C-alpha positions as CSV (number, residue, x, y, z in Angstrom):
1,M,-18.2,7.3,-1.2
2,S,-17.5,5.0,1.7
3,V,-14.2,3.2,2.0
4,D,-15.9,0.3,1.6
5,K,-18.1,1.2,-1.6
6,T,-14.8,2.5,-3.1
7,L,-13.1,-1.0,-2.7
8,A,-16.1,-3.0,-3.9
9,A,-16.4,-0.4,-7.0
10,V,-12.5,-0.8,-7.9
11,A,-12.4,-4.6,-7.1
12,D,-15.3,-4.8,-9.7
13,V,-13.2,-2.5,-12.3
14,L,-10.0,-4.9,-11.9
15,A,-11.8,-8.0,-11.8
16,R,-13.4,-7.2,-15.3
17,A,-10.2,-5.7,-16.9
18,Q,-8.2,-7.9,-18.9
19,R,-5.4,-5.4,-19.8
20,I,-4.0,-3.3,-16.6
21,L,-1.2,-0.7,-16.5
22,F,-0.1,-0.1,-12.9
23,V,2.1,3.0,-12.6
24,T,4.0,2.9,-9.2
25,G,6.1,5.0,-7.2
26,A,8.1,5.0,-3.7
27,G,4.9,4.7,-1.8
28,I,4.4,1.3,-2.9
29,S,7.7,0.0,-1.4
30,V,7.2,1.8,2.2
31,D,5.7,-1.4,3.5
32,S,8.8,-3.2,2.6
33,G,10.9,-0.6,4.6
34,L,11.7,2.0,2.1
35,P,11.5,5.5,3.0
36,T,9.3,7.5,0.4
37,Y,11.5,9.8,-1.9
38,R,12.4,13.2,-1.9
39,G,15.7,12.9,-3.6
40,I,16.8,9.7,-1.5
41,G,13.7,8.2,0.1
42,G,13.1,11.3,2.1
43,L,16.7,11.6,3.3
44,Y,17.3,14.8,2.3
45,H,13.9,16.3,2.5
46,D,14.4,20.5,2.2
47,R,18.1,20.3,3.2
48,L,21.6,20.3,1.7
49,T,24.1,17.5,1.6
50,D,27.5,17.6,3.6
51,E,28.9,19.3,0.3
52,G,26.4,22.1,0.5
53,L,24.6,20.8,-2.6
54,T,20.9,20.2,-3.3
55,I,20.4,16.4,-3.7
56,E,19.4,17.2,-7.4
57,E,22.9,18.8,-8.0
58,A,24.6,15.9,-6.0
59,L,22.8,13.3,-8.0
60,S,22.9,14.7,-11.5
61,G,24.6,13.3,-14.7
62,E,27.0,16.3,-14.4
63,M,28.1,15.4,-11.0
64,M,28.8,11.7,-12.1
65,A,30.8,12.8,-15.2
66,T,32.9,15.4,-13.2
67,R,32.9,14.3,-9.5
68,P,31.6,10.7,-9.5
69,E,32.8,10.4,-5.9
70,I,30.2,12.7,-4.8
71,A,27.2,11.2,-7.1
72,W,28.3,7.8,-5.9
73,R,28.5,8.8,-2.2
74,Y,24.5,9.3,-2.3
75,I,23.7,6.7,-4.7
76,A,25.4,4.2,-2.4
77,Q,22.9,5.6,0.7
78,I,19.9,4.8,-2.0
79,E,21.1,1.3,-2.3
80,A,21.6,0.6,1.3
81,S,18.2,2.0,1.9
82,C,17.1,-0.8,-0.6
83,R,19.5,-3.5,0.7
84,G,17.7,-6.6,2.2
85,A,14.0,-5.3,1.7
86,K,11.6,-7.7,0.2
87,P,8.5,-7.3,-1.9
88,N,5.7,-6.8,0.3
89,A,1.8,-7.4,-0.5
90,A,1.5,-5.1,-3.0
91,H,4.1,-6.2,-5.3
92,R,3.1,-9.8,-4.6
93,L,-0.5,-9.2,-5.6
94,I,0.0,-7.2,-9.1
95,A,2.8,-10.1,-9.9
96,A,-0.3,-12.4,-9.1
97,L,-2.7,-10.4,-11.2
98,E,-0.2,-11.0,-14.0
99,Q,-0.9,-14.6,-14.1
100,E,-4.6,-13.8,-14.2
101,K,-5.0,-11.4,-17.0
102,A,-4.5,-11.0,-20.8
103,L,-1.9,-7.9,-19.9
104,V,-0.5,-6.4,-16.7
105,C,2.3,-3.8,-17.2
106,V,4.0,-1.9,-14.6
107,L,5.5,1.5,-15.1
108,T,7.7,2.0,-12.1
109,Q,9.6,4.9,-11.0
110,N,11.5,2.9,-8.3
111,V,15.0,1.7,-9.1
112,D,14.8,-0.9,-6.0
113,G,13.8,-4.0,-8.1
114,L,11.2,-5.1,-5.8
115,H,8.6,-5.4,-8.6
116,R,10.9,-8.1,-10.4
117,A,11.7,-9.6,-7.1
118,A,8.0,-10.4,-6.4
119,G,7.5,-12.2,-10.0
120,S,6.3,-9.3,-12.5
121,R,7.9,-9.8,-15.5
122,N,6.5,-7.1,-17.7
123,V,8.2,-3.9,-15.9
124,I,9.1,-0.9,-17.3
125,E,11.6,0.7,-15.0
126,I,11.7,4.1,-16.2
127,H,14.4,5.4,-13.9
128,G,16.3,2.4,-14.3
129,T,17.8,0.0,-11.3
130,V,20.6,0.2,-9.0
131,H,21.0,-3.6,-9.6
132,R,23.1,-2.9,-12.8
133,L,26.4,-0.9,-13.2
134,H,28.1,-0.3,-16.7
135,C,31.5,1.4,-17.3
136,M,31.6,5.0,-18.1
137,S,34.6,4.2,-20.4
138,C,34.4,1.2,-22.3
139,G,30.8,0.2,-21.5
140,Q,31.2,-3.1,-20.1
141,G,28.1,-3.9,-17.9
142,R,27.6,-6.2,-14.8
143,R,24.6,-7.4,-12.5
144,V,25.0,-7.0,-8.8
145,E,22.9,-7.9,-5.8
146,D,24.1,-5.3,-3.6
147,Y,26.7,-2.8,-3.3
148,A,28.7,-4.5,-0.1
149,G,32.1,-4.8,-0.7
150,L,32.2,-2.4,-3.5
151,S,34.8,0.7,-3.7
152,I,33.1,3.9,-3.9
153,P,33.4,4.9,-6.6
154,P,33.7,1.2,-8.0
155,E,36.4,0.7,-10.9
156,C,35.7,-1.3,-13.9
157,P,37.5,-4.5,-13.9
158,R,38.5,-4.5,-17.3
159,C,39.5,-1.2,-18.1
160,G,39.8,0.8,-14.8
161,G,37.3,3.1,-15.7
162,I,34.4,4.4,-13.2
163,L,31.6,2.5,-12.9
164,R,27.9,3.8,-12.8
165,P,24.3,2.3,-12.0
166,D,22.1,2.2,-14.9
167,V,19.7,4.7,-13.2
168,V,18.6,8.0,-14.5
169,L,20.3,10.8,-12.8
170,F,18.9,14.6,-12.8
171,G,19.4,16.3,-15.5
172,E,19.7,13.1,-17.9
173,A,17.2,11.8,-20.6
174,L,14.9,8.8,-19.9
175,P,15.7,5.6,-21.5
176,E,14.7,5.4,-25.2
177,L,13.5,1.6,-25.0
178,A,11.5,2.4,-21.8
179,I,9.5,5.1,-23.5
180,E,9.1,3.0,-26.7
181,R,7.7,0.1,-24.5
182,L,5.6,2.2,-22.6
183,E,4.1,3.6,-26.2
184,S,3.6,0.3,-27.1
185,V,1.5,-0.7,-24.5
186,L,-0.7,2.1,-24.3
187,S,-1.1,1.5,-28.0
188,Q,-2.7,-1.8,-27.4
189,G,-5.2,-0.4,-25.2
190,M,-6.0,-0.8,-21.5
191,D,-8.8,-1.8,-19.6
192,A,-7.7,0.4,-16.6
193,V,-4.9,2.4,-15.2
194,V,-4.0,2.3,-11.7
195,S,-1.5,4.7,-10.0
196,I,0.0,3.7,-6.8
197,G,2.3,5.4,-4.2
198,T,3.4,8.1,-6.6
199,T,3.0,12.1,-6.2
200,S,2.7,11.8,-10.5
201,V,4.6,15.3,-10.5
202,F,6.5,13.9,-13.8
203,P,4.5,14.3,-17.0
204,Y,5.5,10.8,-18.1
205,I,3.8,9.4,-14.7
206,A,1.0,11.5,-14.8
207,G,0.6,11.1,-18.7
208,P,-0.8,7.4,-18.7
209,V,-3.4,8.6,-16.3
210,L,-4.5,11.8,-18.2
211,W,-4.3,9.5,-21.4
212,A,-6.7,6.8,-20.1
213,A,-9.1,9.7,-18.9
214,R,-9.2,11.0,-22.3
215,Q,-9.9,7.6,-23.7
216,G,-12.6,6.9,-21.1
217,V,-10.6,4.2,-19.7
218,P,-11.3,3.6,-15.8
219,T,-8.7,5.3,-13.8
220,I,-7.5,4.4,-10.0
221,E,-5.5,6.2,-7.5
222,I,-4.2,4.5,-4.3
223,N,-2.5,7.1,-2.3
224,P,-2.9,8.2,1.3
225,G,-2.3,12.0,0.1
226,D,-3.3,14.1,-2.6
227,T,-1.5,14.0,-6.1
228,T,-1.3,15.7,-9.3
229,V,-4.0,13.0,-10.6
230,S,-6.1,12.8,-7.6
231,A,-8.8,15.3,-9.2
232,I,-9.1,13.4,-12.5
233,V,-9.4,9.8,-11.4
234,D,-12.6,7.7,-11.5
235,H,-11.9,6.1,-7.8
236,R,-9.5,7.1,-5.2
237,L,-8.6,4.8,-2.4
238,R,-6.7,6.8,0.6
239,M,-4.9,4.0,1.5
240,C,-1.3,2.5,1.7
241,A,-0.7,-0.2,-1.0
242,A,0.0,-2.8,1.4
243,E,-3.4,-2.1,2.8
244,A,-5.5,-1.6,-0.4
245,L,-4.2,-4.6,-2.6
246,P,-5.0,-7.4,-0.3
247,A,-8.5,-5.5,0.4
248,L,-8.9,-5.8,-3.2
249,W,-7.6,-9.3,-3.9
250,R,-10.3,-10.7,-1.1
251,R,-13.0,-8.9,-3.0
252,M,-12.0,-10.3,-6.3
253,H,-11.5,-13.9,-5.3
254,P,-14.0,-14.2,-2.5
255,A,-14.0,-18.0,-2.7
256,E,-10.2,-18.2,-2.4
257,P,-9.1,-20.0,0.9
258,A,-7.0,-17.5,2.9
259,E,-4.3,-19.9,2.8
260,D,-4.0,-19.7,-0.7
261,R,-3.9,-16.1,-1.3
262,P,-0.6,-14.8,-2.6
263,L,-0.3,-12.1,0.3
């Protein structure tokens, strides 16, 4: 099927759908200037850190507990790669769809906070966010816009303990509340599940697509490359998110003046 025909078919599915789950990975933030993930946004692809560690070892829960200065060195680099990034057209159009539909939910692997910055309210940050910190000793939490001015590792102003970001490190369990929210969303039924910019290697990311396929719910993938769910989805767009979403929006809103489009 040609790209134009696939775009038309996907636009038709989304126009009809009232309940949509978007599953997003690092690829959706590429056009915001963030590199795609392999460890830290591709910064450590197939090589070791300066300490001779794999990025999975450096960014593990065990490392944060025993050598927080090492874990924080690379967490700070994650935050630095996100700092100053703005939502792109894909983030904004997903948020705009939330205003039109009965239910739009975003399940994201990303810790950059760009979905919320774009205006999406129903967001499940399955890996957490770099913008919240909490003390590993007393539990006090705080929200930060960025890490500029923080000592590394930062100390708790209340007890002097070490702060850590509310992100899921390697070897740590997913947050129960996020899993419960996802289960609740799926239990309400979906009219479409859309995977964007993720390789879907984690079972909990591929899971909603597999669930939808079993239920006969239309499935869509937007990704320039092949992924673990490519063979099972109903529609594939080999495009980047910031190109695909505006093209779909125009087909879903053909009478909308260009100046009114939330691009």
